[in-house]
N, C-alpha and C positions, 0 to 999 in steps of 0.2 A: 855410262849412258844416263841420260835423264830426260824426263818428260817436263817440258817447260810450261805448256798450257794445254787445256782440254776444252773442247766444245761438245756438249751433249744436247741432242734433240730427240725427245720422245723415247728415251731409253727407260724401260720399266716405269717407275713412278716419277721420273725426272723429266718434266716437260721441256725445260731449257736451262742450261747452265753454261757459263763461261768462266773458267777457273785458271788462275795462274799459280804455279807451284814453286816451292823452295827446292833447290837441288839437294837438300839434305832431308829434313823431317817435315812431313805434312800430316797434320792431325785433324781428324773429323770427329766431332762430338755430337751426340744426339741420342734420343731414346730409341729403343728397338722399333723397327718397322718404319723409320722415317726416311730411309734411303742412303744411309752411310755405306752399307755393303754394295749398293747399286753403283755408287761412284767407283769403288774399287773394281767391281765387275766390269764396268765400262773400260777401265784401263786394261784389265786382263783381256777383254775382247779385242782391243786394238793390237795386242801382241799375238794372241792365239787364234783369232778369227772365230771365237766361240765363247760362250759363257762358261765361267768356272763351275757353274752349277749344273752343267751338262743339260741345259734346257734346250728345247727346240727353238730354232731361230725365230719362229713366229711369236713365241711367248715373250721375247725381250722387247717387242714393240709395245709402246704404251697403249693401254686400253683405248679403243676407238680411234687411234691415230693411224694414218695410212702408211706411214714409214717411220724409220728411225735413222739417225745419222750420228756418227762419232768422228771427231777430228782431233788429232793429236799432233802437237809440234814438239819434236824431239831434238836433242843434240846427241849424236852418236859418233864416237871416234873423231870428235872435233868438227863434224859436218852436220848441218841442219837437215832434218828429215821431216816431211809432212806426210802423215798417214790418214786416209779417210776410209771409213767403212759405212756403206749405205745399204739399207735393206727395205724393200717395199713388200707389202703383203702379197703373197702368192708368187713372188719372183725370187730369183737367186740373189745372194748378197754380192756386192761389188766392193772390192778392196783396191785402193789406189795408193801408190807411192809417188809422191811428187806430181800428182795429177795423172799418172799413167797406170792403167789398170793391169793387175796381174793376170796372166793367162791361167795360172793354177794357184790356188790358195797355198799349196805346199811350198811355193817359192817364198812366201812371206814368213813361214814358221822359222823361228830362230834368229831373225833379224833384230827383234826387240825382246831379248831374253827377260823372263819374268818369273817370279815365284810368289804364290799366294798361300798364306796360312789362314784357314777359316774353320768355323765350327763344323762345316760339312766334311772336314778331314776325318771326323769320327768314323766315316764309312770305310776308310782305309783299314781299320781294325775290325769293325763289326760287319762290314759288307762282304760281298762275294769277291771271287777272284778278279772279276772285271775291273773293280776299283783299283786293285794293286797292279794289274797289267797297265791300266791307264797311267798310273804313277810312273812306271818304267818308261812307257812310250812317250809321255810328256817330257820327261827329263832328257832321254836320249835323243829325241827328235829335234830338240832345240839346238843341238850341236852336231848332228850327224844326218846330213841330207840323204845319204845312201840308205841308211837304216829306215828313214821315213818312206822313201820310195819303195823299198822292199816290203814294208808293212802294208802300204796301200795296195801293192800288187798282190800280196798274199791274201789280204781280206777280200779283194775282188774275186780271186780264184776260189776261195772258200764259198763265197756266195754263188758263183757259177756252178761249182760242184754240188752244192745243196739243191740248186734249182734242177740240175740234171737228175738227182736222186728222187726229188719230189715228183718229177715228170716221168719217172720209171724208165729212164733211158738206160740202155744196156750196151751200147757200142763201146768196146774196150779202147779203141783208138781215141775217142773223144775224152774219155777219162784219163788216158795216158797224157794227152796234151795239157789238160788242166792241172793234173797232179804233178807234172814236171815243173810247172811254174811254182806250185806250192812247195815242192821239195827244194828248189833253188833258193826261194825266198826264206823258207823256214830255217835253212842252214845258216844264213846270214843273221836272221833275227835271233836265233838261239845262241849263237856264239857271242853276239854283241850283248845280249842280256846277261849271259853268264859272266862276261868280263866286267860289265857294269856292276853287278851285285858284288863281285870280288873287290872292286875298287871303292864302291859306295859304302859298304858296311862299316869299315873303320871310321870313316868320316861321321856317319850316323852315330856310332857308339861314342865318339868323342863329344858330340853335341848333347847326347843324352846324359852323359856324366856331368857335363857343364851345368845342366839344369837340375838334375836329380841328386847329384853327388855320387860317391863311390860305392854306395851300399846296394845298388841294383845293377844286375848284369843283363844286358839285352843283346840280341843277335838277330840275324835274318838269313834265310836260306832260299835258294832258287829251286822251285819245283816245276819240272817239265817232263812231258812224255819223251822228249828228245835227249834227256840226260843219259839214257842207256840204250838208245836205239836211233836209227835214222828216220826221217819223215816217211820215206817209202815203206820201211818196215812197219811203222805205225799204221799207215793207211791200209796196207795189206792185211794186218792183223785184225782190223776193225771193219773191214769192208762189208761183210755180211750184216754185222750189227748196224752199221750206218744205213744200209738199204732197208732194214726193218724199221728203224727209228725215224728215218727221213731226213737226216742231217749228218754232218761230219762231226763225230763225237770226240776225236782226239787230234792233237796238233798244238802248235805254239799259240793258237788262239784260245787255248785252255790253260796256259801257263799261270803260275801263281807264285807268291812269295810267302813263306812262313815267317811271321813276325813273332819273335820269342821273348819272353821275360824269364830269365833263367833257362830251364829246359821245357817250359810250358808255353802254350800259345797265349799271347797277350790278350786275345779276345775273351779267354776263359778265366784268367787269373788277375788281370790288371784292374786296379781301381780306376775311378773316373779321372783322378789326378794323374795317375801313371799313364793311362791311355792318351790323355791330352799331351803330356810331356813327350810321349812316344811320337805322336804325329807332328808336334812342333819340331822335334829333333830330325825327323824325316825331311821336313820342308827346309830346315836350315842347312842340312846336308845337301839337299837339292840345290840350294843357292851356291854353296861352295863348288859343287861339281860342275854346274853350268858355267860359273865364272871361270874356272880353270880350263874348261874345254872350249869355250867360245872366245876367250880373252876379252870379253865385254862384261862389265859388272851389271848383273840383272837388277831390275827394279824389284823391291821387296814390298809386298802388300801384307799387312798384319790386321786381320779382322777379328776383333773381340777375343784376343788370345789369352786374356788373364782370367776369364771365367772358369770356375771349377778348379782353381789352383790354390794351394795353401800359400801363406805369406813367404815361406822359404823359397818355393819355386818361382813365385812372382819376382822376387828380388833377384834371383839368378838369371831369369829371362831378361829383365831390365839390364843387367850387367852385359849380357850377350849382345842384345840388339843395340846397345849404346856404344859398342866398340867400333873402331874405325875400319873394320873389314867390310862393312856394308856401305853402299852408296846412297841412292835416294830411297827413302822409306815413306810409305803411306800407312797410317795406323788409325784404327777406329776404336772408340770406347764410349761408354755411357756417361763417364765423368772425367774430369781433368787430372785426377790424382796421379795415375800412372803416367799419363802423357807429360805432365809437368816435370816429373822426375826424369823421364828420358830426355826431354829438352834440356834440363839442367845439366845432365851428364854429357850430353853432346856438346854443349857450350858453343853452338853455331847457329847458322841460319835455320829458320823454321817458318811454317805457316800454320795458323789455327783457324778451323772452319766449323761452323755449326750447321747441322743438317736437320731440317724440320719439314715434314710433309712434302718431301721431294725438292725442297729449295735449299741451296747451299749458300750460306752467308759467311763471308770472310770475317773473322773476329780480330785478327791481328797477325803481325809478323815480327820476327826478330832478326837482327843482323849478326854478323860475325862478332864473337866476343873478343 
């Protein structure tokens, strides 16, 4: 799959841009804060119907603009696809495929698989469990529609149960109805996440070794209240506590992943370089997993990935991303040193663009070597 061209109107600091892309490497150069990341985020938005930065939809509209619009022209499995997302202030977003509006946004997720590696990934290690659950959900949902539907239904049921608790409702039949939905969905969610961690971990460990070498051992484990109990057992055990606190305290919505360096949590023992290597390995493993599950090569977005890394790790990352296992790549940096090296090793088609004050200026392109 590849993104052939992109039109941006009023997205963050980009007032207007019309861009044509290489099917291989696309490089965006510019100082920090100029809009390089916003171009990548616009591409991510077209795939996932939301910003990679988890911002509210209203915040992606350019300041003082009444609306934003993104249009992407793709080639997917040999077929041309046109995707448009528009958003007006105070209204819901509209996503169209070939001019036809989706009835539900979940229908679009997974059609244009994508992986983004960005400085914000630091939160996967330093942040709370919500960040790591989002990692699992983002990866699994792009190739498993049933999982996504179960997740949506479960989250709505939790919201309903929390509302009942806050309103001090006591009717057992009402709780039984809502909790049955939670239990059914939680069983599917938990089993799918457990299988994912089992399959994903070796891929992640391989990528970490590829970047860091053989001297560091990493691992990840799945933590869930349902590892040793059913969802119904969990709800019954914490029912009184939930009533006192005013919300549902346990369930798969509190799942987490332990990210380990040796036998210790990465967030406590890892250096900046090790943490960055860890998150890059997680995202590259995400790429491989989605590619295998969806039978479509995802677009890979690399935002400022070389910062805080020593020369040894930078060299190994360049080796990895220059391999032929990846399809279309978009990469940002503040200078051309690393980008020129990747282009040289790819020896293929590329586009080079400069981004300054929200304006994207094509610098040049290269043909097949």
